[in-house]
CHARMM internal coordinates of N, CA and C (Angstrom, degrees):
IC EDIT
DIST 1 N 1 CA 1.4848
DIST 1 CA 1 C 1.5893
ANGL 1 N 1 CA 1 C 102.63
DIST 1 C 2 N 1.3186
ANGL 1 CA 1 C 2 N 116.81
DIHE 1 N 1 CA 1 C 2 N 131.80
DIST 2 N 2 CA 1.4539
ANGL 1 C 2 N 2 CA 122.38
DIHE 1 CA 1 C 2 N 2 CA -179.92
DIST 2 CA 2 C 1.5518
ANGL 2 N 2 CA 2 C 105.39
DIHE 1 C 2 N 2 CA 2 C -102.04
DIST 2 C 3 N 1.2792
ANGL 2 CA 2 C 3 N 117.25
DIHE 2 N 2 CA 2 C 3 N 107.63
DIST 3 N 3 CA 1.4476
ANGL 2 C 3 N 3 CA 120.60
DIHE 2 CA 2 C 3 N 3 CA 173.59
DIST 3 CA 3 C 1.4683
ANGL 3 N 3 CA 3 C 112.33
DIHE 2 C 3 N 3 CA 3 C -100.78
DIST 3 C 4 N 1.4517
ANGL 3 CA 3 C 4 N 117.67
DIHE 3 N 3 CA 3 C 4 N 140.59
DIST 4 N 4 CA 1.3713
ANGL 3 C 4 N 4 CA 121.43
DIHE 3 CA 3 C 4 N 4 CA -176.84
DIST 4 CA 4 C 1.5188
ANGL 4 N 4 CA 4 C 114.30
DIHE 3 C 4 N 4 CA 4 C -67.27
DIST 4 C 5 N 1.3215
ANGL 4 CA 4 C 5 N 116.09
DIHE 4 N 4 CA 4 C 5 N 155.84
DIST 5 N 5 CA 1.4799
ANGL 4 C 5 N 5 CA 118.98
DIHE 4 CA 4 C 5 N 5 CA -176.12
DIST 5 CA 5 C 1.5424
ANGL 5 N 5 CA 5 C 108.36
DIHE 4 C 5 N 5 CA 5 C -98.94
DIST 5 C 6 N 1.2553
ANGL 5 CA 5 C 6 N 119.56
DIHE 5 N 5 CA 5 C 6 N 3.91
DIST 6 N 6 CA 1.4714
ANGL 5 C 6 N 6 CA 121.43
DIHE 5 CA 5 C 6 N 6 CA 179.92
DIST 6 CA 6 C 1.5139
ANGL 6 N 6 CA 6 C 110.58
DIHE 5 C 6 N 6 CA 6 C -60.94
DIST 6 C 7 N 1.3061
ANGL 6 CA 6 C 7 N 120.98
DIHE 6 N 6 CA 6 C 7 N 144.31
DIST 7 N 7 CA 1.4083
ANGL 6 C 7 N 7 CA 127.78
DIHE 6 CA 6 C 7 N 7 CA 171.85
DIST 7 CA 7 C 1.5307
ANGL 7 N 7 CA 7 C 110.47
DIHE 6 C 7 N 7 CA 7 C -102.57
DIST 7 C 8 N 1.2234
ANGL 7 CA 7 C 8 N 121.32
DIHE 7 N 7 CA 7 C 8 N 104.34
DIST 8 N 8 CA 1.4968
ANGL 7 C 8 N 8 CA 124.17
DIHE 7 CA 7 C 8 N 8 CA -174.77
DIST 8 CA 8 C 1.5141
ANGL 8 N 8 CA 8 C 110.80
DIHE 7 C 8 N 8 CA 8 C -64.00
DIST 8 C 9 N 1.2621
ANGL 8 CA 8 C 9 N 119.34
DIHE 8 N 8 CA 8 C 9 N -17.24
DIST 9 N 9 CA 1.5291
ANGL 8 C 9 N 9 CA 122.23
DIHE 8 CA 8 C 9 N 9 CA -174.74
DIST 9 CA 9 C 1.4958
ANGL 9 N 9 CA 9 C 108.39
DIHE 8 C 9 N 9 CA 9 C -109.89
DIST 9 C 10 N 1.3514
ANGL 9 CA 9 C 10 N 117.81
DIHE 9 N 9 CA 9 C 10 N 19.54
DIST 10 N 10 CA 1.4564
ANGL 9 C 10 N 10 CA 120.91
DIHE 9 CA 9 C 10 N 10 CA 178.35
DIST 10 CA 10 C 1.5656
ANGL 10 N 10 CA 10 C 112.76
DIHE 9 C 10 N 10 CA 10 C -62.51
DIST 10 C 11 N 1.2643
ANGL 10 CA 10 C 11 N 122.98
DIHE 10 N 10 CA 10 C 11 N 146.31
DIST 11 N 11 CA 1.5379
ANGL 10 C 11 N 11 CA 121.55
DIHE 10 CA 10 C 11 N 11 CA -173.11
DIST 11 CA 11 C 1.5926
ANGL 11 N 11 CA 11 C 110.24
DIHE 10 C 11 N 11 CA 11 C -58.90
DIST 11 C 12 N 1.2727
ANGL 11 CA 11 C 12 N 117.58
DIHE 11 N 11 CA 11 C 12 N -39.93
DIST 12 N 12 CA 1.5559
ANGL 11 C 12 N 12 CA 116.67
DIHE 11 CA 11 C 12 N 12 CA -175.65
DIST 12 CA 12 C 1.4918
ANGL 12 N 12 CA 12 C 112.83
DIHE 11 C 12 N 12 CA 12 C -94.19
DIST 12 C 13 N 1.3879
ANGL 12 CA 12 C 13 N 116.90
DIHE 12 N 12 CA 12 C 13 N 12.77
DIST 13 N 13 CA 1.4185
ANGL 12 C 13 N 13 CA 122.70
DIHE 12 CA 12 C 13 N 13 CA -176.84
DIST 13 CA 13 C 1.4989
ANGL 13 N 13 CA 13 C 107.97
DIHE 12 C 13 N 13 CA 13 C -64.22
DIST 13 C 14 N 1.3905
ANGL 13 CA 13 C 14 N 123.37
DIHE 13 N 13 CA 13 C 14 N 141.90
DIST 14 N 14 CA 1.4675
ANGL 13 C 14 N 14 CA 122.86
DIHE 13 CA 13 C 14 N 14 CA 174.98
DIST 14 CA 14 C 1.5168
ANGL 14 N 14 CA 14 C 111.78
DIHE 13 C 14 N 14 CA 14 C -62.00
DIST 14 C 15 N 1.2869
ANGL 14 CA 14 C 15 N 120.50
DIHE 14 N 14 CA 14 C 15 N -27.16
DIST 15 N 15 CA 1.4401
ANGL 14 C 15 N 15 CA 123.66
DIHE 14 CA 14 C 15 N 15 CA -177.66
DIST 15 CA 15 C 1.5077
ANGL 15 N 15 CA 15 C 112.77
DIHE 14 C 15 N 15 CA 15 C -68.59
DIST 15 C 16 N 1.3649
ANGL 15 CA 15 C 16 N 116.59
DIHE 15 N 15 CA 15 C 16 N -27.25
DIST 16 N 16 CA 1.3996
ANGL 15 C 16 N 16 CA 121.80
DIHE 15 CA 15 C 16 N 16 CA -175.71
DIST 16 CA 16 C 1.5153
ANGL 16 N 16 CA 16 C 110.46
DIHE 15 C 16 N 16 CA 16 C -106.26
DIST 16 C 17 N 1.2776
ANGL 16 CA 16 C 17 N 119.49
DIHE 16 N 16 CA 16 C 17 N -8.81
DIST 17 N 17 CA 1.5319
ANGL 16 C 17 N 17 CA 118.88
DIHE 16 CA 16 C 17 N 17 CA -177.19
DIST 17 CA 17 C 1.5465
ANGL 17 N 17 CA 17 C 111.48
DIHE 16 C 17 N 17 CA 17 C -75.60
DIST 17 C 18 N 1.2907
ANGL 17 CA 17 C 18 N 121.84
DIHE 17 N 17 CA 17 C 18 N -27.63
DIST 18 N 18 CA 1.4215
ANGL 17 C 18 N 18 CA 116.25
DIHE 17 CA 17 C 18 N 18 CA -178.14
DIST 18 CA 18 C 1.5605
ANGL 18 N 18 CA 18 C 104.85
DIHE 17 C 18 N 18 CA 18 C -128.17
DIST 18 C 19 N 1.3571
ANGL 18 CA 18 C 19 N 118.35
DIHE 18 N 18 CA 18 C 19 N 151.76
DIST 19 N 19 CA 1.3592
ANGL 18 C 19 N 19 CA 123.39
DIHE 18 CA 18 C 19 N 19 CA 177.18
DIST 19 CA 19 C 1.5894
ANGL 19 N 19 CA 19 C 111.32
DIHE 18 C 19 N 19 CA 19 C -95.12
DIST 19 C 20 N 1.2891
ANGL 19 CA 19 C 20 N 119.63
DIHE 19 N 19 CA 19 C 20 N -20.23
DIST 20 N 20 CA 1.4208
ANGL 19 C 20 N 20 CA 122.18
DIHE 19 CA 19 C 20 N 20 CA 176.71
DIST 20 CA 20 C 1.5257
ANGL 20 N 20 CA 20 C 112.43
DIHE 19 C 20 N 20 CA 20 C -115.37
DIST 20 C 21 N 1.3062
ANGL 20 CA 20 C 21 N 119.59
DIHE 20 N 20 CA 20 C 21 N 145.42
DIST 21 N 21 CA 1.4609
ANGL 20 C 21 N 21 CA 120.41
DIHE 20 CA 20 C 21 N 21 CA -178.21
DIST 21 CA 21 C 1.5220
ANGL 21 N 21 CA 21 C 104.71
DIHE 20 C 21 N 21 CA 21 C -72.88
DIST 21 C 22 N 1.3731
ANGL 21 CA 21 C 22 N 117.43
DIHE 21 N 21 CA 21 C 22 N 144.46
DIST 22 N 22 CA 1.4926
ANGL 21 C 22 N 22 CA 126.49
DIHE 21 CA 21 C 22 N 22 CA 176.51
DIST 22 CA 22 C 1.4574
ANGL 22 N 22 CA 22 C 107.00
DIHE 21 C 22 N 22 CA 22 C -93.02
DIST 22 C 23 N 1.4120
ANGL 22 CA 22 C 23 N 113.49
DIHE 22 N 22 CA 22 C 23 N 128.07
DIST 23 N 23 CA 1.5356
ANGL 22 C 23 N 23 CA 116.51
DIHE 22 CA 22 C 23 N 23 CA -179.41
DIST 23 CA 23 C 1.4979
ANGL 23 N 23 CA 23 C 104.53
DIHE 22 C 23 N 23 CA 23 C -109.54
DIST 23 C 24 N 1.3744
ANGL 23 CA 23 C 24 N 112.57
DIHE 23 N 23 CA 23 C 24 N 145.05
DIST 24 N 24 CA 1.4565
ANGL 23 C 24 N 24 CA 120.74
DIHE 23 CA 23 C 24 N 24 CA 174.87
DIST 24 CA 24 C 1.4926
ANGL 24 N 24 CA 24 C 107.21
DIHE 23 C 24 N 24 CA 24 C -113.37
DIST 24 C 25 N 1.3947
ANGL 24 CA 24 C 25 N 112.19
DIHE 24 N 24 CA 24 C 25 N 130.49
DIST 25 N 25 CA 1.4122
ANGL 24 C 25 N 25 CA 115.40
DIHE 24 CA 24 C 25 N 25 CA -178.63
DIST 25 CA 25 C 1.5576
ANGL 25 N 25 CA 25 C 108.26
DIHE 24 C 25 N 25 CA 25 C -167.23
DIST 25 C 26 N 1.3062
ANGL 25 CA 25 C 26 N 111.11
DIHE 25 N 25 CA 25 C 26 N -162.09
DIST 26 N 26 CA 1.5038
ANGL 25 C 26 N 26 CA 117.25
DIHE 25 CA 25 C 26 N 26 CA -177.87
DIST 26 CA 26 C 1.5239
ANGL 26 N 26 CA 26 C 112.41
DIHE 25 C 26 N 26 CA 26 C -96.66
DIST 26 C 27 N 1.2950
ANGL 26 CA 26 C 27 N 115.95
DIHE 26 N 26 CA 26 C 27 N 130.38
DIST 27 N 27 CA 1.4130
ANGL 26 C 27 N 27 CA 123.84
DIHE 26 CA 26 C 27 N 27 CA -178.56
DIST 27 CA 27 C 1.6368
ANGL 27 N 27 CA 27 C 107.16
DIHE 26 C 27 N 27 CA 27 C -91.12
DIST 27 C 28 N 1.3556
ANGL 27 CA 27 C 28 N 114.38
DIHE 27 N 27 CA 27 C 28 N 121.41
DIST 28 N 28 CA 1.4562
ANGL 27 C 28 N 28 CA 115.84
DIHE 27 CA 27 C 28 N 28 CA -175.92
DIST 28 CA 28 C 1.5447
ANGL 28 N 28 CA 28 C 111.58
DIHE 27 C 28 N 28 CA 28 C -78.80
DIST 28 C 29 N 1.3214
ANGL 28 CA 28 C 29 N 117.13
DIHE 28 N 28 CA 28 C 29 N -8.40
DIST 29 N 29 CA 1.4294
ANGL 28 C 29 N 29 CA 121.43
DIHE 28 CA 28 C 29 N 29 CA -176.66
DIST 29 CA 29 C 1.5573
ANGL 29 N 29 CA 29 C 112.23
DIHE 28 C 29 N 29 CA 29 C -87.59
DIST 29 C 30 N 1.3393
ANGL 29 CA 29 C 30 N 112.69
DIHE 29 N 29 CA 29 C 30 N -53.10
DIST 30 N 30 CA 1.5192
ANGL 29 C 30 N 30 CA 116.66
DIHE 29 CA 29 C 30 N 30 CA -176.99
DIST 30 CA 30 C 1.6425
ANGL 30 N 30 CA 30 C 107.62
DIHE 29 C 30 N 30 CA 30 C -93.89
DIST 30 C 31 N 1.3122
ANGL 30 CA 30 C 31 N 115.69
DIHE 30 N 30 CA 30 C 31 N -4.61
DIST 31 N 31 CA 1.4173
ANGL 30 C 31 N 31 CA 126.28
DIHE 30 CA 30 C 31 N 31 CA -179.40
DIST 31 CA 31 C 1.5464
ANGL 31 N 31 CA 31 C 111.88
DIHE 30 C 31 N 31 CA 31 C 53.36
DIST 31 C 32 N 1.3372
ANGL 31 CA 31 C 32 N 117.00
DIHE 31 N 31 CA 31 C 32 N 61.53
DIST 32 N 32 CA 1.3017
ANGL 31 C 32 N 32 CA 128.88
DIHE 31 CA 31 C 32 N 32 CA 177.30
DIST 32 CA 32 C 1.4463
ANGL 32 N 32 CA 32 C 114.36
DIHE 31 C 32 N 32 CA 32 C -159.78
DIST 32 C 33 N 1.2655
ANGL 32 CA 32 C 33 N 116.93
DIHE 32 N 32 CA 32 C 33 N 171.78
DIST 33 N 33 CA 1.5058
ANGL 32 C 33 N 33 CA 124.80
DIHE 32 CA 32 C 33 N 33 CA -179.88
DIST 33 CA 33 C 1.5025
ANGL 33 N 33 CA 33 C 110.06
DIHE 32 C 33 N 33 CA 33 C -85.11
DIST 33 C 34 N 1.3152
ANGL 33 CA 33 C 34 N 117.57
DIHE 33 N 33 CA 33 C 34 N 148.30
DIST 34 N 34 CA 1.4701
ANGL 33 C 34 N 34 CA 120.73
DIHE 33 CA 33 C 34 N 34 CA -175.55
DIST 34 CA 34 C 1.4299
ANGL 34 N 34 CA 34 C 107.84
DIHE 33 C 34 N 34 CA 34 C -167.33
DIST 34 C 35 N 1.3455
ANGL 34 CA 34 C 35 N 116.58
DIHE 34 N 34 CA 34 C 35 N 164.56
DIST 35 N 35 CA 1.4972
ANGL 34 C 35 N 35 CA 124.80
DIHE 34 CA 34 C 35 N 35 CA 176.75
DIST 35 CA 35 C 1.5403
ANGL 35 N 35 CA 35 C 104.35
DIHE 34 C 35 N 35 CA 35 C -91.26
DIST 35 C 36 N 1.4096
ANGL 35 CA 35 C 36 N 117.30
DIHE 35 N 35 CA 35 C 36 N 168.70
DIST 36 N 36 CA 1.4216
ANGL 35 C 36 N 36 CA 125.50
DIHE 35 CA 35 C 36 N 36 CA 173.30
DIST 36 CA 36 C 1.6033
ANGL 36 N 36 CA 36 C 106.39
DIHE 35 C 36 N 36 CA 36 C 61.60
DIST 36 C 37 N 1.3023
ANGL 36 CA 36 C 37 N 114.11
DIHE 36 N 36 CA 36 C 37 N 48.85
DIST 37 N 37 CA 1.5416
ANGL 36 C 37 N 37 CA 119.29
DIHE 36 CA 36 C 37 N 37 CA 174.62
DIST 37 CA 37 C 1.5067
ANGL 37 N 37 CA 37 C 110.11
DIHE 36 C 37 N 37 CA 37 C -82.74
DIST 37 C 38 N 1.2729
ANGL 37 CA 37 C 38 N 118.63
DIHE 37 N 37 CA 37 C 38 N 136.00
DIST 38 N 38 CA 1.4962
ANGL 37 C 38 N 38 CA 125.87
DIHE 37 CA 37 C 38 N 38 CA 172.72
DIST 38 CA 38 C 1.5353
ANGL 38 N 38 CA 38 C 108.90
DIHE 37 C 38 N 38 CA 38 C -130.32
DIST 38 C 39 N 1.2629
ANGL 38 CA 38 C 39 N 116.26
DIHE 38 N 38 CA 38 C 39 N 144.07
DIST 39 N 39 CA 1.3818
ANGL 38 C 39 N 39 CA 123.82
DIHE 38 CA 38 C 39 N 39 CA -179.26
DIST 39 CA 39 C 1.6256
ANGL 39 N 39 CA 39 C 105.69
DIHE 38 C 39 N 39 CA 39 C -74.21
DIST 39 C 40 N 1.2669
ANGL 39 CA 39 C 40 N 119.71
DIHE 39 N 39 CA 39 C 40 N 135.33
DIST 40 N 40 CA 1.4261
ANGL 39 C 40 N 40 CA 123.34
DIHE 39 CA 39 C 40 N 40 CA -176.50
DIST 40 CA 40 C 1.5375
ANGL 40 N 40 CA 40 C 110.29
DIHE 39 C 40 N 40 CA 40 C -108.70
DIST 40 C 41 N 1.3361
ANGL 40 CA 40 C 41 N 115.60
DIHE 40 N 40 CA 40 C 41 N -44.10
DIST 41 N 41 CA 1.5223
ANGL 40 C 41 N 41 CA 120.10
DIHE 40 CA 40 C 41 N 41 CA 177.91
DIST 41 CA 41 C 1.5104
ANGL 41 N 41 CA 41 C 107.30
DIHE 40 C 41 N 41 CA 41 C -145.08
DIST 41 C 42 N 1.4641
ANGL 41 CA 41 C 42 N 111.19
DIHE 41 N 41 CA 41 C 42 N 152.07
DIST 42 N 42 CA 1.4617
ANGL 41 C 42 N 42 CA 119.93
DIHE 41 CA 41 C 42 N 42 CA 177.26
DIST 42 CA 42 C 1.4564
ANGL 42 N 42 CA 42 C 105.45
DIHE 41 C 42 N 42 CA 42 C -118.77
DIST 42 C 43 N 1.4222
ANGL 42 CA 42 C 43 N 114.28
DIHE 42 N 42 CA 42 C 43 N 136.30
DIST 43 N 43 CA 1.3841
ANGL 42 C 43 N 43 CA 118.17
DIHE 42 CA 42 C 43 N 43 CA 177.92
DIST 43 CA 43 C 1.5982
ANGL 43 N 43 CA 43 C 102.15
DIHE 42 C 43 N 43 CA 43 C -110.66
DIST 43 C 44 N 1.4129
ANGL 43 CA 43 C 44 N 112.98
DIHE 43 N 43 CA 43 C 44 N 110.63
DIST 44 N 44 CA 1.4915
ANGL 43 C 44 N 44 CA 116.78
DIHE 43 CA 43 C 44 N 44 CA 178.13
DIST 44 CA 44 C 1.5370
ANGL 44 N 44 CA 44 C 108.38
DIHE 43 C 44 N 44 CA 44 C -96.44
DIST 44 C 45 N 1.3420
ANGL 44 CA 44 C 45 N 109.13
DIHE 44 N 44 CA 44 C 45 N 147.34
DIST 45 N 45 CA 1.5215
ANGL 44 C 45 N 45 CA 117.44
DIHE 44 CA 44 C 45 N 45 CA 178.02
DIST 45 CA 45 C 1.5601
ANGL 45 N 45 CA 45 C 105.53
DIHE 44 C 45 N 45 CA 45 C -130.05
DIST 45 C 46 N 1.3516
ANGL 45 CA 45 C 46 N 111.29
DIHE 45 N 45 CA 45 C 46 N 150.96
DIST 46 N 46 CA 1.4715
ANGL 45 C 46 N 46 CA 117.84
DIHE 45 CA 45 C 46 N 46 CA 179.91
DIST 46 CA 46 C 1.5139
ANGL 46 N 46 CA 46 C 109.94
DIHE 45 C 46 N 46 CA 46 C -68.62
DIST 46 C 47 N 1.2522
ANGL 46 CA 46 C 47 N 119.77
DIHE 46 N 46 CA 46 C 47 N -42.42
DIST 47 N 47 CA 1.4282
ANGL 46 C 47 N 47 CA 123.82
DIHE 46 CA 46 C 47 N 47 CA 177.25
DIST 47 CA 47 C 1.5518
ANGL 47 N 47 CA 47 C 112.09
DIHE 46 C 47 N 47 CA 47 C -133.33
DIST 47 C 48 N 1.2536
ANGL 47 CA 47 C 48 N 119.24
DIHE 47 N 47 CA 47 C 48 N 135.44
DIST 48 N 48 CA 1.5113
ANGL 47 C 48 N 48 CA 123.93
DIHE 47 CA 47 C 48 N 48 CA -179.81
DIST 48 CA 48 C 1.4619
ANGL 48 N 48 CA 48 C 104.22
DIHE 47 C 48 N 48 CA 48 C 95.98
DIST 48 C 49 N 1.3340
ANGL 48 CA 48 C 49 N 110.84
DIHE 48 N 48 CA 48 C 49 N 175.40
DIST 49 N 49 CA 1.5152
ANGL 48 C 49 N 49 CA 118.99
DIHE 48 CA 48 C 49 N 49 CA -174.81
DIST 49 CA 49 C 1.5822
ANGL 49 N 49 CA 49 C 108.00
DIHE 48 C 49 N 49 CA 49 C -75.97
DIST 49 C 50 N 1.2647
ANGL 49 CA 49 C 50 N 112.07
DIHE 49 N 49 CA 49 C 50 N 142.14
DIST 50 N 50 CA 1.4248
ANGL 49 C 50 N 50 CA 125.31
DIHE 49 CA 49 C 50 N 50 CA 172.21
DIST 50 CA 50 C 1.5156
ANGL 50 N 50 CA 50 C 111.23
DIHE 49 C 50 N 50 CA 50 C -84.71
DIST 50 C 51 N 1.2515
ANGL 50 CA 50 C 51 N 120.91
DIHE 50 N 50 CA 50 C 51 N -155.91
DIST 51 N 51 CA 1.4700
ANGL 50 C 51 N 51 CA 119.96
DIHE 50 CA 50 C 51 N 51 CA 178.60
DIST 51 CA 51 C 1.5120
ANGL 51 N 51 CA 51 C 106.30
DIHE 50 C 51 N 51 CA 51 C -161.40
DIST 51 C 52 N 1.2909
ANGL 51 CA 51 C 52 N 116.69
DIHE 51 N 51 CA 51 C 52 N 177.30
DIST 52 N 52 CA 1.3680
ANGL 51 C 52 N 52 CA 124.05
DIHE 51 CA 51 C 52 N 52 CA -174.47
DIST 52 CA 52 C 1.5790
ANGL 52 N 52 CA 52 C 109.16
DIHE 51 C 52 N 52 CA 52 C -145.71
DIST 52 C 53 N 1.2448
ANGL 52 CA 52 C 53 N 124.48
DIHE 52 N 52 CA 52 C 53 N 145.26
DIST 53 N 53 CA 1.3898
ANGL 52 C 53 N 53 CA 128.13
DIHE 52 CA 52 C 53 N 53 CA 173.53
DIST 53 CA 53 C 1.4868
ANGL 53 N 53 CA 53 C 109.71
DIHE 52 C 53 N 53 CA 53 C -112.73
DIST 53 C 54 N 1.3555
ANGL 53 CA 53 C 54 N 121.63
DIHE 53 N 53 CA 53 C 54 N 123.11
DIST 54 N 54 CA 1.4426
ANGL 53 C 54 N 54 CA 127.56
DIHE 53 CA 53 C 54 N 54 CA -175.33
DIST 54 CA 54 C 1.4754
ANGL 54 N 54 CA 54 C 109.36
DIHE 53 C 54 N 54 CA 54 C -114.31
DIST 54 C 55 N 1.3999
ANGL 54 CA 54 C 55 N 116.61
DIHE 54 N 54 CA 54 C 55 N 155.27
DIST 55 N 55 CA 1.4764
ANGL 54 C 55 N 55 CA 120.03
DIHE 54 CA 54 C 55 N 55 CA 177.58
DIST 55 CA 55 C 1.5247
ANGL 55 N 55 CA 55 C 106.59
DIHE 54 C 55 N 55 CA 55 C -143.93
DIST 55 C 56 N 1.3386
ANGL 55 CA 55 C 56 N 114.90
DIHE 55 N 55 CA 55 C 56 N 143.55
DIST 56 N 56 CA 1.4470
ANGL 55 C 56 N 56 CA 122.20
DIHE 55 CA 55 C 56 N 56 CA 170.85
DIST 56 CA 56 C 1.5007
ANGL 56 N 56 CA 56 C 114.64
DIHE 55 C 56 N 56 CA 56 C -78.72
DIST 56 C 57 N 1.3125
ANGL 56 CA 56 C 57 N 114.75
DIHE 56 N 56 CA 56 C 57 N 167.11
DIST 57 N 57 CA 1.5057
ANGL 56 C 57 N 57 CA 115.51
DIHE 56 CA 56 C 57 N 57 CA -179.42
DIST 57 CA 57 C 1.5325
ANGL 57 N 57 CA 57 C 118.73
DIHE 56 C 57 N 57 CA 57 C -53.38
DIST 57 C 58 N 1.4043
ANGL 57 CA 57 C 58 N 121.91
DIHE 57 N 57 CA 57 C 58 N -47.07
DIST 58 N 58 CA 1.4245
ANGL 57 C 58 N 58 CA 121.55
DIHE 57 CA 57 C 58 N 58 CA -178.92
DIST 58 CA 58 C 1.5424
ANGL 58 N 58 CA 58 C 108.50
DIHE 57 C 58 N 58 CA 58 C -62.06
DIST 58 C 59 N 1.3367
ANGL 58 CA 58 C 59 N 117.35
DIHE 58 N 58 CA 58 C 59 N -46.60
DIST 59 N 59 CA 1.5278
ANGL 58 C 59 N 59 CA 121.20
DIHE 58 CA 58 C 59 N 59 CA -179.21
DIST 59 CA 59 C 1.5179
ANGL 59 N 59 CA 59 C 107.18
DIHE 58 C 59 N 59 CA 59 C -60.06
DIST 59 C 60 N 1.3192
ANGL 59 CA 59 C 60 N 121.29
DIHE 59 N 59 CA 59 C 60 N -44.95
DIST 60 N 60 CA 1.5496
ANGL 59 C 60 N 60 CA 117.20
DIHE 59 CA 59 C 60 N 60 CA 177.64
DIST 60 CA 60 C 1.4363
ANGL 60 N 60 CA 60 C 113.63
DIHE 59 C 60 N 60 CA 60 C -56.33
DIST 60 C 61 N 1.3846
ANGL 60 CA 60 C 61 N 114.14
DIHE 60 N 60 CA 60 C 61 N -42.50
DIST 61 N 61 CA 1.4975
ANGL 60 C 61 N 61 CA 118.26
DIHE 60 CA 60 C 61 N 61 CA 179.70
DIST 61 CA 61 C 1.5604
ANGL 61 N 61 CA 61 C 109.39
DIHE 60 C 61 N 61 CA 61 C -59.75
DIST 61 C 62 N 1.4197
ANGL 61 CA 61 C 62 N 107.66
DIHE 61 N 61 CA 61 C 62 N -56.23
DIST 62 N 62 CA 1.5513
ANGL 61 C 62 N 62 CA 113.99
DIHE 61 CA 61 C 62 N 62 CA -172.49
DIST 62 CA 62 C 1.5264
ANGL 62 N 62 CA 62 C 113.83
DIHE 61 C 62 N 62 CA 62 C -55.74
DIST 62 C 63 N 1.3669
ANGL 62 CA 62 C 63 N 113.89
DIHE 62 N 62 CA 62 C 63 N -38.21
DIST 63 N 63 CA 1.5820
ANGL 62 C 63 N 63 CA 117.09
DIHE 62 CA 62 C 63 N 63 CA -174.34
DIST 63 CA 63 C 1.4039
ANGL 63 N 63 CA 63 C 108.79
DIHE 62 C 63 N 63 CA 63 C -107.94
DIST 63 C 64 N 1.3045
ANGL 63 CA 63 C 64 N 120.89
DIHE 63 N 63 CA 63 C 64 N 13.89
DIST 64 N 64 CA 1.5226
ANGL 63 C 64 N 64 CA 119.21
DIHE 63 CA 63 C 64 N 64 CA 172.46
DIST 64 CA 64 C 1.6052
ANGL 64 N 64 CA 64 C 111.79
DIHE 63 C 64 N 64 CA 64 C 56.73
DIST 64 C 65 N 1.2105
ANGL 64 CA 64 C 65 N 112.51
DIHE 64 N 64 CA 64 C 65 N 44.33
DIST 65 N 65 CA 1.4896
ANGL 64 C 65 N 65 CA 124.88
DIHE 64 CA 64 C 65 N 65 CA 179.52
DIST 65 CA 65 C 1.5505
ANGL 65 N 65 CA 65 C 112.22
DIHE 64 C 65 N 65 CA 65 C -84.82
DIST 65 C 66 N 1.3152
ANGL 65 CA 65 C 66 N 113.97
DIHE 65 N 65 CA 65 C 66 N 130.99
DIST 66 N 66 CA 1.5801
ANGL 65 C 66 N 66 CA 115.31
DIHE 65 CA 65 C 66 N 66 CA 176.15
DIST 66 CA 66 C 1.5116
ANGL 66 N 66 CA 66 C 107.99
DIHE 65 C 66 N 66 CA 66 C -108.53
DIST 66 C 67 N 1.2904
ANGL 66 CA 66 C 67 N 116.15
DIHE 66 N 66 CA 66 C 67 N 123.29
DIST 67 N 67 CA 1.4856
ANGL 66 C 67 N 67 CA 117.10
DIHE 66 CA 66 C 67 N 67 CA 177.03
DIST 67 CA 67 C 1.5968
ANGL 67 N 67 CA 67 C 114.01
DIHE 66 C 67 N 67 CA 67 C -54.77
DIST 67 C 68 N 1.2969
ANGL 67 CA 67 C 68 N 112.21
DIHE 67 N 67 CA 67 C 68 N 147.71
DIST 68 N 68 CA 1.4445
ANGL 67 C 68 N 68 CA 121.30
DIHE 67 CA 67 C 68 N 68 CA -179.94
DIST 68 CA 68 C 1.5022
ANGL 68 N 68 CA 68 C 117.22
DIHE 67 C 68 N 68 CA 68 C -50.66
DIST 68 C 69 N 1.3800
ANGL 68 CA 68 C 69 N 110.37
DIHE 68 N 68 CA 68 C 69 N -41.23
DIST 69 N 69 CA 1.4646
ANGL 68 C 69 N 69 CA 121.63
DIHE 68 CA 68 C 69 N 69 CA -176.95
DIST 69 CA 69 C 1.5645
ANGL 69 N 69 CA 69 C 112.79
DIHE 68 C 69 N 69 CA 69 C -74.55
DIST 69 C 70 N 1.3585
ANGL 69 CA 69 C 70 N 113.22
DIHE 69 N 69 CA 69 C 70 N -18.26
DIST 70 N 70 CA 1.5106
ANGL 69 C 70 N 70 CA 115.73
DIHE 69 CA 69 C 70 N 70 CA -179.60
DIST 70 CA 70 C 1.5664
ANGL 70 N 70 CA 70 C 114.37
DIHE 69 C 70 N 70 CA 70 C -95.00
DIST 70 C 71 N 1.2728
ANGL 70 CA 70 C 71 N 113.48
DIHE 70 N 70 CA 70 C 71 N 1.20
DIST 71 N 71 CA 1.4648
ANGL 70 C 71 N 71 CA 118.40
DIHE 70 CA 70 C 71 N 71 CA -179.57
DIST 71 CA 71 C 1.5085
ANGL 71 N 71 CA 71 C 111.71
DIHE 70 C 71 N 71 CA 71 C -85.26
DIST 71 C 72 N 1.2950
ANGL 71 CA 71 C 72 N 118.23
DIHE 71 N 71 CA 71 C 72 N 145.94
DIST 72 N 72 CA 1.4668
ANGL 71 C 72 N 72 CA 120.09
DIHE 71 CA 71 C 72 N 72 CA -179.34
DIST 72 CA 72 C 1.5107
ANGL 72 N 72 CA 72 C 115.45
DIHE 71 C 72 N 72 CA 72 C -68.70
END
COOR INIT
IC SEED 1 N 1 CA 1 C
IC BUILD
């Protein structure tokens, strides 16, 4: 059996470099795709689909946006 020689806990390993997963998606503020997307607001509806507004890191900083999951 051939087992890989990679060390999953190596210091420069991508698995240990970040504590949170990085999401790629559409930023509603600069209207383009980017990495590090976080949901800012959720639009709920009684019937039919709702929606969500997401923002990338630079837009969150520029517009002082607080991610939905970080709110009390």
